[in-house]
N, C-alpha and C positions, 0 to 999 in steps of 0.2 A: 054612870059617869058621862057627862057631856063630852063628846069627842071633837066636835066641830065648833070653832070659835071665829068671831070676826077679827079683823086685823086689830081693832081697838082693844078687844078683849085680850088678845095675845099680849099686847103691849102692857096692859094693866096687870096681867098675871106676872109678866117679867119684872115690872117695877116692884111688886110685892115680894117676889122671891129674892130679888137683888137686895132689898132692904132687910129682909129676914136674915140673909147670910151675913151682912155687915154688922147688924145689931148684935151678933154673937161675938164680935171682936171686942175684947174688954176696953181697949184704949181708943175706940171710936166714940166720939162724943155726940156727933150729929150726922145726919144724911140728908142732903138737899136734892130733891128730884126736880128737874126742869124738863117739861114736855116741849118737844120741838114742833108738834102740831103739823098741819098740812103744808106749812111753808118750810119745813125742815130741809136741810141739805143732806148730810150724811149722819145717820144715827136717829133712832126713834125717840130716845130721850137721853138727856145728859144728867150726870150726877156729880155732886161734890161731897167728898168725904172729909169730915173735920175730926181732928184728934184732940184729946184732952190735955196732952202734955205740951203742945206748942201751936203756933198759928199756921203752920204749913198745912196745905190741903192737897188732895189728889182729885184730879178731874177725870171723869169717865165719860166716854161716848159709847152708847150701847145701841147696837143694831139688833132688831128683833125680827125673826123670820118664823113662818109657820112650820118650816121643815129644816132639818139640819144635815142634809146630804152634801157631798163634796161640792157640787155645782154652786150651791148657795154660799158655802164657806169660801170657795175660791173667789167669788164675786166680792164678798166682804173683805177678804185680805187684799184684793186688788185696790178697792176703794180706800181702805185704811192706809195702804202704803203711799197714797197720794196726799195724805195729810201729815203735817209736821207741826202741830200746834201745841205739843206738850201733853195732850190728853192720852189716857190709856184706853185703847179701843177693845171693846168686848162684843162678842157674838152671843146671842141668846136664841134658843128655840125649844120647843117642847121636848124634842129628842135629838141628840147629837151623836152621830155614828162614831165609832172608835177611830176610823180612818180620818174623819173630820177633826176629831179632838187632837189626834197625833199631829196632823198638819198644822194646826194652830199653835200647839205647844212648840213645835220646831221653829215657828216664825215669831214666837214670843207674844202672841195675841191671847187675850183672855177669852174664856167662854163659860157659859153656865146654862144648864138645862132647867126646865121648870120643876124638876124634882130636887134640885140642889147640888147635883154633880157639877163640879166647876174646877177651873184652873185660873188663878189670878196671881200674877207676879209683878209687883211694883216695888218701888224703893223702900216702902215701909211695910207692905203687907204681902205675905205669901199664903195663899189658900189653895189647897188641892184636895178636893173631895171626890171620891170615886166609889162605886159599888152600891150607891143608893138605888133601891128599886124604882124604876121609872114608871110613874103613874100614867104617862102619856105615850107609852110605847105602842099602844093600840092605834095611835094616829097614823102609823105607817101602814097604809092600806095597800101599798105595792105588793104584788105577789113575790114570793121567794123564787126567783128564776133559777137559783142555784140548786134547788132540791132535785132529786132524781125524778120526781113526779112531773116536773116541768119539762117534758121531753121536747115540745115544740120550741120553747125558748132555747133549750140546750142546742138544738140543731142550728138555730140562727146564730148563736154566739160562737159555736164551733166553726161555722162557715166563715164568719168575719175574721176570727183568729187564724184560720188556715191560710188566709191571705191578708195579713195584718197591715201591710203597706198600702193596700188598695183603698181607694176612695169609693165608698158604697153609696147607693141610693136605695131608698125603701122599696120602691117598685121592683128594682132589679133583684134585690135580696129576696123579696117574696117569690119571684119567679124561679130563682135558683134553688131555694129551699122547699118550694111547694107549700109554703105557709101563707096564711091570709095576711093581707096588707095591714089590717088592724093589729094582728099579733106582732108583726114586725115593728110597727110603730110603737107599740107598748114596750117592747124590748129595747128599742132605741131610746125611749124616754127614760127607762130604768138605767141604762148605761150612761146616758147624759147626766142624769141626776147625781150619779156617783163619779162624774168626771172621768169615765173610762172610754169615752169617745170625744172627739173634737169636731165641731162643725167647720167645714171648709167649703170654698167655692165648688159647687158641683156635687156636694154630698157630705159624708162624714167618714171619719177614720178612727180606728181604735187607738187608744193611748193608755198610759199607765197600766201596761199589761201585767206587770209583776203584782201590783196591788190587786188587780182584778182576779188573778189566778189564786192568790192567797185567800181572798174572800170567798171565791168559789169553793175552794177546798173546805173552808169552815162550814159552808152550808150544804155540802154534798152528802146527803144522808145515805147511810149504808144499810138501812133496815131492809131494803129490797134485795140486797146482794146475796147471792148464793155461792159461798166459797167453801171449798173442800180441800183437805190436806192429804197428800199422798207421799209415798216413799218409793224411790227407785234405787236399784243397786248401782246404776250408772252415775258418772260424774256430772256436774252441771253442764260443761261443754257438750258432753255426749248426749244428754237429755235434750238440750236445745237444738243440737244437730238432728236428732231423731224427729223433733217437732217440725223442723224445716223440711225434711224428707216426707213426713206425713202430709204436710200441707200440699206438696206437689201432686198428691193423689186425691186430695179432698177440697180443692178450691180455696185454700188459705182460710179455713174456718177456725184455725187455732192461732191466736194473736198474742205474742209476747207482750207483757205489760210490766209496770213498776220498774224494779231494778234491772230486770232482764231487758226491758226496752231502753232504759236510761243509758246503759253501757254502750248501746249502739249509737246514741246521739252524742253523748259527752261523757266518756269514761271518767268517773270521779271517785267512786267508792267500790269496794269489793262486796260481793254478796254470796250467800250460800244456799239460796233457794230460788228455784225457777218459778216465775209468775206468768201465768198464761190464761187468756180468755178463750173459752171453748163454747161454740154455739150449742144450744140444748139438744138439737137433733143429732149432733155428732158426739155427744158427751160419753156415752157408754162405749162406743167404738174406739174413741180416742184412748180411754183408760185401758181397754183390752189390748190395743195395738202397741201401746208403749209399756205394757206389763207393769202397771202401777198398782200399788197396794195402799188402800186407805188406812190412815192412822189417826189417832186422836191428837197426837203432838209429835214433834221431832221430825216431821216430814221435810223433804227437800223439793217438793213440787206443790205449789198452791194453784188450784184451778178455780176460776171464777166463771160462773155462767152469767153472761150479761143480762141486765134487767130489760134492756131494749137495744136498739141498734146504735145508740149514741156512743157508748164506750169504744166501739170499734170503728167509728166514723173516721175517715181520713187516715186509716192505717197505712203504713208505708213498708216497702220492702228495702231493707238495709243489709247489703252483703248477703243476700239470700234468705234473710230472716224477716218474717212479717211481724211488725211491731206496732203498738198503739201510737196514735198521733202525739206530737209534743204536748198538746194540751192535756189529753187523758193521762199521759205518762206523768206529767207534773202533778196533776190532781191525785193520782194514785200514790205518788211519793210523799206528798204533803199530808195525806191522811193515813199513811202506813206506819209512821213512827220511825224509830231508829235513826239512821243517817239519811233518811229520805229528803229532808230539807236541803242538805248539802248537795245531794244529787240533783234535786229540782233546780237549785240555784244555777248549777252548771248548765242545765238545759235552757233556762231562761236567758242566761247571758249569751248563749250561742244562737238560739233560735229566734229570739225576740230582741234584737238590737235596735231599740227605739231611737238611738242616736241617728240612725239612717233617715228618720223622718225629717230631722232638722236639715240634713244635707240636701233633701229633695225640695225644700221650700225655696 
């Protein structure tokens, strides 16, 4: 399959898919496509839909992009909002991310990818197609920076989120994280494409943190995780107190995570299992000192050996307990099931109040 097309080829593919979808509507009698060419204002082509039962028509203004990430969708919605000529505005791209699709549905704009997934809501037509296998998904050549294998990107993103109000510069961020400027630039482009950072005078700053963390949780692969279930005769508070005392003698190498960390940030839900990250070199000693017994199920202590240093980056001491950062805690909660999302939302609300950005402008 050819994966790289010219702008004209993308527009031609979009026209063909647009006509194919509307030809399947029984009461559509004709479709007129008008190319706007090089002198176009907004929209790569216009279309008029005719109906068999009356003379009323629907005018479409269609913008075609080679990519469907949030940055391009945001630009489309901004331009469309400045037009009030009665036309129905539609965004088309080879692949449209779910976040982009949801944003356009909320604003009542139409969209269609080149495989036929679409959302069209007009006075006479409602078409909502989802779940079609995307033939162009391979066009997304950007690396999945949310996977566990992308450790360099993870360090960069965690650093930015650890001070989410700060205006960052690429060179400064490279120096702080110890990562190459090219790597930082690539991560910045990735975040910008998804509208998770905003360009400001003097640098860039993270935005849409909630959306970013939810997408991170979806892409955070667990295949490299080494988790073990144990049982202790002690109660949850007693176990966590013992972990705090153990850390005093072992350099804070056991870090509470998931619900155990969440309750320290924003108490929202009850839990009946201790979650803790333990460095591999201290694993055996930790189990012996806390008198833990490994079990296949029904345990009250879940120990995870971190795959690298990132899960324990920016860990904090809260009331004597060492806990994972808000970012890692939220990711753990969103990937752990149960009432994790409820607990994660409480932390997002408390730790990432993006309304403060507006007050600073």
